[in-house]
C-alpha positions as CSV (number, residue, x, y, z in Angstrom):
1,M,-75.4,-59.4,22.0
2,T,-72.9,-57.3,20.0
3,S,-69.3,-58.3,19.8
4,K,-66.6,-56.0,21.0
5,T,-63.1,-55.3,19.7
6,F,-59.9,-53.8,21.2
7,S,-61.0,-50.4,20.1
8,D,-64.1,-50.7,22.3
9,L,-62.0,-51.0,25.5
10,P,-61.5,-48.0,27.7
11,Q,-58.1,-46.5,27.0
12,D,-56.7,-47.2,30.5
13,E,-57.6,-50.9,30.1
14,L,-56.3,-51.0,26.5
15,S,-53.0,-49.5,27.7
16,V,-52.5,-52.4,30.1
17,V,-53.3,-55.0,27.4
18,L,-50.8,-53.4,25.0
19,Q,-47.9,-54.0,27.6
20,Y,-48.4,-57.8,27.2
21,L,-48.8,-58.0,23.4
22,P,-45.8,-59.3,21.2
23,I,-44.0,-56.7,19.2
24,G,-45.5,-58.1,15.9
25,S,-49.1,-57.7,17.4
26,L,-48.4,-54.2,18.5
27,L,-47.3,-53.2,15.1
28,M,-50.3,-54.9,13.4
29,F,-52.7,-53.2,15.8
30,S,-51.1,-49.8,15.1
31,L,-51.7,-50.2,11.4
32,V,-55.5,-50.6,11.7
33,S,-56.2,-46.9,11.8
34,K,-54.5,-43.6,12.4
35,A,-56.2,-43.4,15.8
36,N,-54.7,-46.8,16.7
37,Y,-51.3,-45.8,15.5
38,D,-51.3,-42.6,17.6
39,F,-52.5,-44.4,20.7
40,V,-49.9,-47.2,20.3
41,R,-47.2,-44.7,19.6
42,D,-47.9,-42.7,22.7
43,Q,-48.1,-45.9,24.9
44,V,-44.8,-47.2,23.5
45,K,-43.0,-43.9,23.9
46,N,-44.3,-43.2,27.3
47,N,-44.8,-46.5,29.0
48,I,-43.4,-49.6,27.1
49,C,-40.2,-48.2,25.6
50,K,-39.1,-45.2,27.7
51,Y,-35.5,-46.0,27.1
52,V,-34.5,-45.7,23.4
53,V,-31.3,-44.9,21.7
54,Y,-32.3,-42.5,18.9
55,E,-31.1,-43.2,15.5
56,N,-30.5,-40.2,13.3
57,N,-31.9,-38.0,16.2
58,S,-35.5,-39.1,15.5
59,W,-37.9,-41.4,17.3
60,S,-39.5,-44.3,15.4
61,L,-42.1,-46.8,16.6
62,V,-40.4,-49.7,14.8
63,D,-36.9,-48.8,16.1
64,A,-38.2,-48.5,19.7
65,L,-40.0,-51.8,19.6
66,R,-36.9,-53.4,17.9
67,Q,-34.6,-52.2,20.7
68,K,-37.0,-53.4,23.3
69,K,-36.6,-56.9,21.9
70,S,-32.9,-56.6,21.2
71,M,-30.5,-53.8,21.8
72,R,-27.0,-53.6,20.3
73,L,-24.1,-52.5,22.6
74,S,-21.7,-50.5,20.4
75,E,-20.9,-46.9,20.0
76,C,-24.0,-45.9,22.1
77,S,-22.8,-47.7,25.3
78,N,-22.5,-44.2,27.1
79,E,-26.2,-43.6,26.5
80,I,-27.1,-47.1,27.6
81,E,-25.0,-46.7,30.7
82,G,-27.0,-43.6,31.6
83,F,-30.2,-45.6,31.3
84,M,-28.8,-48.4,33.4
85,N,-27.5,-46.2,36.2
86,E,-30.9,-44.4,36.4
87,I,-32.8,-47.7,36.7
88,A,-30.3,-49.3,39.0
89,E,-30.5,-46.4,41.5
90,R,-34.3,-47.0,42.0
91,N,-33.8,-50.8,42.0
92,G,-35.6,-51.3,38.7
93,S,-35.2,-54.0,36.1
94,I,-33.1,-54.3,32.9
95,S,-36.3,-55.4,31.2
96,E,-37.3,-51.7,31.1
97,I,-34.6,-51.3,28.5
98,T,-34.5,-54.6,26.6
99,S,-34.7,-58.4,27.0
100,H,-31.6,-59.0,24.9
101,F,-28.2,-57.5,24.5
102,K,-26.1,-58.0,21.5
103,A,-22.4,-57.3,22.2
104,D,-20.3,-57.0,19.1
105,N,-18.8,-53.5,18.4
106,I,-17.8,-52.9,22.0
107,S,-14.5,-53.4,23.9
108,F,-14.3,-55.9,26.8
109,P,-13.6,-53.1,29.5
110,D,-16.7,-51.2,28.3
111,L,-18.9,-54.3,28.3
112,Y,-17.6,-55.5,31.7
113,H,-18.3,-52.0,33.1
114,L,-21.8,-52.0,31.8
115,L,-22.6,-55.5,33.2
116,D,-21.2,-54.5,36.6
117,I,-23.6,-51.7,37.3
118,R,-25.2,-52.6,40.6
119,K,-28.7,-52.0,42.0
120,G,-28.9,-49.5,44.7
121,S,-27.8,-45.9,45.5
122,E,-24.3,-44.8,46.3
123,E,-25.7,-42.8,49.2
124,E,-26.9,-46.0,50.8
125,E,-25.1,-49.3,51.5
126,F,-25.6,-51.8,48.7
127,Q,-27.7,-54.8,49.8
128,Q,-25.8,-58.1,50.2
129,V,-26.8,-60.9,48.0
130,Q,-26.0,-64.7,48.3
131,V,-25.1,-66.3,45.0
132,E,-24.4,-69.9,44.3
133,T,-21.4,-70.1,41.9
134,I,-19.2,-72.7,40.1
135,C,-15.4,-72.1,40.7
136,L,-13.4,-72.1,37.5
137,E,-9.7,-71.7,37.6
138,N,-8.3,-68.2,36.9
139,T,-5.3,-69.0,34.8
140,P,-3.2,-66.4,32.9
141,D,-4.4,-66.0,29.4
142,N,-1.2,-67.2,28.0
143,K,-1.6,-70.6,29.7
144,P,-4.2,-73.3,29.2
145,P,-6.7,-73.9,32.1
146,Q,-6.0,-76.8,34.3
147,L,-9.6,-77.9,34.9
148,V,-10.4,-78.5,38.5
149,G,-10.8,-82.1,39.6
150,N,-9.6,-83.8,36.4
151,D,-10.0,-87.6,36.8
152,E,-10.6,-90.7,34.6
153,K,-14.4,-90.0,34.5
154,G,-14.2,-86.4,33.3
155,Y,-14.2,-83.1,35.1
156,H,-15.6,-82.0,38.4
157,F,-16.3,-78.3,39.3
158,E,-16.8,-77.3,42.8
159,K,-19.7,-75.0,44.0
160,K,-19.3,-72.1,46.3
161,M,-21.7,-69.6,47.9
162,K,-20.5,-66.0,47.3
163,T,-21.7,-62.8,49.0
164,I,-21.8,-59.8,46.8
165,E,-22.7,-56.2,47.6
166,G,-25.3,-55.0,45.3
167,E,-26.9,-57.2,42.7
168,P,-25.8,-56.5,39.1
169,L,-28.7,-55.0,37.1
170,T,-28.0,-57.6,34.3
171,Y,-28.6,-60.5,36.6
172,D,-32.2,-60.4,35.2
173,L,-31.1,-60.1,31.5
174,K,-33.0,-62.8,29.6
175,S,-30.8,-63.2,26.5
176,L,-27.3,-62.3,25.4
177,S,-25.4,-62.6,22.2
178,I,-21.6,-62.1,22.1
179,D,-19.7,-61.7,18.9
180,M,-16.2,-60.5,20.1
181,T,-12.6,-61.3,20.2
182,L,-11.9,-62.5,23.7
183,T,-9.7,-64.6,25.9
184,R,-11.1,-67.5,28.0
185,S,-10.8,-65.5,31.3
186,K,-12.6,-62.4,29.7
187,L,-15.5,-64.5,28.6
188,L,-15.9,-66.1,32.0
189,K,-15.7,-62.7,33.7
190,I,-18.6,-61.5,31.5
191,M,-20.5,-64.6,32.7
192,T,-20.0,-63.5,36.4
193,K,-22.4,-60.6,35.8
194,L,-25.3,-62.8,34.5
195,K,-27.6,-65.1,36.5
196,N,-31.1,-65.4,35.0
197,L,-30.2,-65.8,31.4
198,E,-32.6,-67.9,29.3
199,S,-30.6,-67.9,26.0
200,L,-26.9,-67.4,25.2
201,N,-25.3,-67.2,21.8
202,L,-21.5,-67.2,21.5
203,I,-19.4,-66.2,18.4
204,V,-16.0,-65.8,20.0
205,E,-12.9,-65.2,18.1
206,Q,-9.7,-66.4,20.0
207,E,-7.7,-63.5,21.4
208,Y,-4.1,-64.5,21.4
209,Y,-1.5,-63.6,23.9
210,R,0.9,-61.4,22.0
211,P,3.9,-60.1,23.9
212,K,5.1,-56.7,22.7
213,T,8.7,-55.5,22.7
214,S,9.3,-52.8,25.4
215,R,11.3,-49.7,24.4
216,G,14.9,-50.5,24.5
217,G,14.3,-54.1,25.4
218,R,14.7,-57.3,23.5
219,G,12.0,-59.0,21.5
220,L,10.6,-62.5,21.8
221,G,14.1,-64.0,21.7
222,G,15.5,-61.7,24.4
223,G,12.8,-62.2,27.0
224,L,12.0,-58.5,27.8
225,F,8.5,-57.5,26.9
226,S,5.6,-55.2,28.1
227,I,2.0,-56.2,28.8
228,S,0.5,-58.0,25.8
229,S,-2.3,-56.4,23.8
230,G,-4.7,-59.1,24.8
231,E,-3.9,-59.3,28.6
232,D,-6.8,-58.8,31.0
233,D,-6.1,-56.2,33.7
234,T,-9.7,-56.2,35.2
235,Q,-9.6,-55.7,39.0
236,D,-11.9,-57.1,41.7
237,G,-10.6,-55.9,45.0
238,K,-13.4,-57.7,46.9
239,G,-13.0,-61.0,45.2
240,E,-16.7,-61.2,44.4
241,A,-16.5,-62.3,40.8
242,F,-12.9,-63.5,40.8
243,D,-9.7,-63.7,42.7
244,D,-6.1,-65.0,42.0
245,E,-7.3,-68.6,42.1
246,F,-10.8,-68.8,40.7
247,I,-13.5,-67.1,38.6
248,Y,-16.9,-67.5,40.3
249,V,-19.7,-67.8,37.7
250,P,-23.3,-67.9,39.0
251,I,-25.2,-71.1,38.4
252,M,-27.7,-70.2,35.7
253,K,-30.8,-72.3,36.5
254,K,-32.9,-70.5,33.8
255,L,-30.6,-71.0,30.9
256,K,-32.3,-73.3,28.4
257,K,-30.6,-72.6,25.1
258,L,-26.8,-72.3,24.4
259,V,-25.6,-71.8,20.8
260,I,-21.8,-71.7,20.3
261,E,-21.3,-70.8,16.6
262,R,-17.6,-70.2,17.2
263,G,-15.5,-70.8,20.2
264,F,-11.9,-71.0,21.4
265,D,-9.1,-73.1,19.9
266,D,-9.1,-75.2,22.9
267,D,-12.6,-76.6,23.3
268,R,-12.2,-77.5,26.9
269,F,-14.2,-74.2,27.7
270,I,-17.4,-76.1,26.8
271,F,-16.8,-78.3,29.8
272,E,-16.7,-75.0,31.9
273,I,-19.7,-73.3,30.3
274,S,-22.0,-76.4,30.6
275,S,-21.1,-76.8,34.2
276,F,-23.2,-73.8,35.2
277,C,-26.3,-74.7,33.1
278,P,-28.0,-77.5,35.0
279,N,-31.4,-77.0,33.2
280,L,-30.0,-76.7,29.7
281,E,-32.3,-78.1,27.1
282,H,-30.8,-76.9,23.7
283,L,-27.1,-77.1,22.8
284,H,-25.8,-76.2,19.4
285,F,-22.0,-76.5,19.4
286,V,-19.6,-75.8,16.5
287,C,-16.3,-77.3,17.8
288,R,-12.8,-76.1,16.9
289,E,-11.2,-79.4,17.9
290,S,-12.5,-82.9,18.0
291,V,-15.2,-83.9,20.5
292,D,-15.2,-87.4,22.1
293,D,-17.2,-89.5,24.5
294,N,-15.9,-87.6,27.5
295,M,-17.8,-84.5,26.3
296,L,-21.1,-86.5,26.2
297,E,-20.4,-88.0,29.6
298,H,-19.8,-84.5,31.0
299,L,-23.1,-83.1,29.4
300,A,-25.1,-86.0,30.8
301,K,-23.7,-85.3,34.2
302,Y,-24.2,-81.5,34.3
303,C,-27.0,-81.0,31.9
304,P,-29.4,-84.0,32.6
305,K,-32.5,-82.2,31.0
306,M,-31.1,-81.9,27.4
307,K,-33.7,-82.1,24.5
308,Y,-31.6,-80.9,21.6
309,L,-28.0,-81.7,20.9
310,K,-26.2,-80.6,17.8
311,I,-22.4,-81.0,17.5
312,K,-20.7,-80.1,14.3
313,S,-16.9,-79.6,13.6
314,D,-15.8,-76.2,12.3
315,D,-16.0,-76.4,8.5
316,G,-12.7,-74.5,7.9
317,A,-10.0,-75.4,5.6
318,T,-9.0,-78.5,7.7
319,Q,-12.3,-80.0,8.8
320,F,-12.0,-82.9,11.2
321,E,-14.1,-85.7,12.4
322,L,-15.9,-86.1,15.7
323,E,-14.5,-88.9,17.9
324,I,-17.9,-89.8,19.4
325,T,-18.5,-93.6,19.4
326,D,-21.6,-95.8,19.4
327,K,-20.9,-96.6,23.1
328,G,-20.5,-93.0,24.2
329,L,-23.6,-92.0,22.4
330,E,-25.5,-95.0,23.9
331,H,-24.5,-94.0,27.4
332,F,-25.5,-90.4,26.7
333,L,-29.0,-91.5,25.4
334,E,-29.5,-93.7,28.5
335,K,-28.9,-90.8,30.8
336,E,-30.7,-88.0,28.9
337,T,-34.3,-89.2,29.3
338,Q,-35.8,-86.1,27.6
339,I,-33.7,-86.0,24.5
340,E,-35.5,-85.3,21.2
341,V,-32.9,-84.4,18.7
342,I,-29.5,-85.8,18.1
343,D,-27.4,-84.3,15.3
344,L,-23.7,-85.1,14.9
345,E,-21.5,-84.3,12.0
346,P,-19.1,-85.7,10.8
347,A,-19.6,-88.8,13.0
348,A,-16.9,-91.0,11.4
349,N,-16.6,-93.3,14.5
350,I,-20.3,-94.3,14.5
351,S,-20.1,-98.0,13.4
352,G,-23.8,-98.7,13.4
353,S,-24.2,-100.7,16.7
354,I,-26.2,-97.9,18.3
355,F,-28.9,-98.4,15.7
356,K,-29.8,-101.7,17.4
357,R,-30.9,-99.7,20.6
358,L,-32.6,-96.7,19.1
359,G,-36.1,-98.1,19.9
360,D,-35.1,-98.0,23.6
361,F,-35.1,-94.2,23.6
362,P,-38.8,-93.3,23.1
363,T,-38.4,-89.5,23.3
364,L,-36.3,-89.3,20.1
365,K,-37.9,-87.3,17.3
366,S,-34.9,-86.7,15.0
367,F,-31.7,-88.7,14.8
368,R,-28.9,-87.7,12.5
369,T,-25.3,-89.0,12.7
370,Q,-23.5,-88.2,9.5
371,R,-20.9,-91.0,9.1
372,V,-18.5,-89.4,6.8
373,S,-14.7,-88.9,6.9
374,Y,-12.6,-86.0,5.6
375,N,-9.0,-86.8,6.8
376,G,-9.0,-90.6,6.8
377,D,-11.2,-93.7,7.0
378,C,-14.3,-94.3,9.1
379,S,-14.2,-96.8,11.9
380,D,-15.0,-100.3,11.1
381,Q,-18.7,-100.8,10.2
382,E,-20.8,-103.1,12.4
383,E,-21.3,-106.4,10.6
384,D,-25.0,-106.8,11.2
385,I,-26.8,-103.5,11.1
386,F,-30.5,-103.1,11.8
387,F,-32.8,-100.8,13.9
388,G,-33.8,-102.5,17.1
389,G,-35.4,-102.0,20.4
390,N,-39.0,-101.0,20.9
391,T,-41.2,-99.2,18.4
392,N,-40.7,-95.5,18.6
393,P,-43.9,-93.6,17.2
394,N,-42.3,-90.3,17.9
395,L,-39.3,-90.6,15.5
396,E,-40.0,-88.5,12.4
397,Y,-36.5,-88.0,10.8
398,L,-33.5,-90.2,10.3
399,D,-30.2,-89.7,8.7
400,I,-27.1,-92.0,9.2
401,G,-24.9,-90.5,6.5
402,P,-23.3,-92.0,3.3
403,G,-20.5,-93.8,5.1
404,F,-22.3,-97.2,5.4
405,S,-22.1,-99.8,2.6
406,F,-24.7,-102.6,2.3
407,T,-25.5,-105.4,0.0
408,K,-29.1,-105.4,-1.5
409,E,-30.0,-108.0,1.1
410,E,-28.5,-106.1,4.0
411,F,-30.2,-103.0,2.8
412,E,-33.6,-104.7,2.5
413,K,-33.2,-106.0,6.1
414,L,-32.4,-102.5,7.3
415,F,-35.5,-101.0,5.7
416,I,-37.8,-103.7,7.1
417,S,-36.4,-103.0,10.6
418,L,-36.8,-99.3,10.0
419,K,-40.5,-99.7,9.2
420,K,-41.1,-101.6,12.3
421,F,-39.0,-99.4,14.6
422,A,-40.3,-96.0,13.3
423,P,-43.8,-96.4,11.8
424,N,-44.4,-92.6,11.8
425,L,-41.2,-91.6,10.0
426,K,-41.9,-88.5,7.8
427,G,-38.5,-88.1,6.2
428,F,-34.9,-89.3,6.0
429,G,-31.6,-88.2,4.6
430,E,-28.8,-90.4,3.7
431,I,-28.9,-94.1,4.6
432,G,-25.6,-95.5,3.4
433,Q,-24.9,-96.9,-0.1
434,V,-25.8,-100.1,-1.7
435,S,-23.0,-102.0,-3.2
436,E,-23.4,-104.1,-6.4
């Protein structure tokens, strides 16, 4: 029996196979021979990547496949808008263009307009769609949000079913990266046009409310000023996405990965974002102000399927410590039964008592709590520190930072407990310092 290769398949069958291959595999297959390259090029151009923004007025196989994987929204937004309108009129899918939008060199009004393109034809009535949403307060951008339901246990956000006319084409977008200067309300209004995201990456620069002096009026001291440069004048006459009271963000049940590399000066927005991600598994958060146990309590409540948690303070000129304590982290680990990775830095308020219970969380694979202080002293160190609980064969990495001090006897006890607690440990970072 002779073996067969891709090249032996009939072209109609091969064309179907190519549609399911990863981009890297498509490129490798095209490089096998000139005949393969010509076939792949034709399939990509006519079937796989029919919507391509031409660079330098020329078509390129690599550029077409790259845009299929990730398309940048910038100066070519008018061309992309044309693609989206054509697809929307025949109730197509945004995946025909790309699976990932990168929004950086584009204005908020232009981005919001693109994301608001609805499926259906203007000649016919748009189909009504029921959407489950989270209600987030629509406060003016010059005032901080008063989070709904603030009580001693944290924040509570109400759910509401909304009826919209015509499903936004970008409801089915899989991945979005935003690198823009925005206000809180602008970011949340962008979120109202998304529903089935799987990954969200935010690099948001705070857009400040800056009143401008009106002609003939007084400046900041006089009280007369025109609309600020950062004010949001987006309108929604039907109140589908927002009204005077609330912004209605769809609950994103498919969102698994959230990376916030830069956020707003007021980090309360992370409470809002996490409230509409019930199945979130991966959170990487660089905070602009200190995070405490309330944040962990909120995440455990709204994101109970977390596997990866990394919280790091912004390493600007005035880096600050996280205010997360052993007790708060312990409660979080008790509720997050699938957690695999914990990475907190700088965790100056971790005293070491949590280590006595690490063996009770068998899903942990990596545990890093960098006990270090930049602006003051660390919290009081636990008197008797050791790794306790059950044996955890899954733990492969451990780092507790340089902020612990041990005598030789205490350090030896710590290591003996570590060997018993994590027999399959493959590596570790800093584990305190030994005093003479």
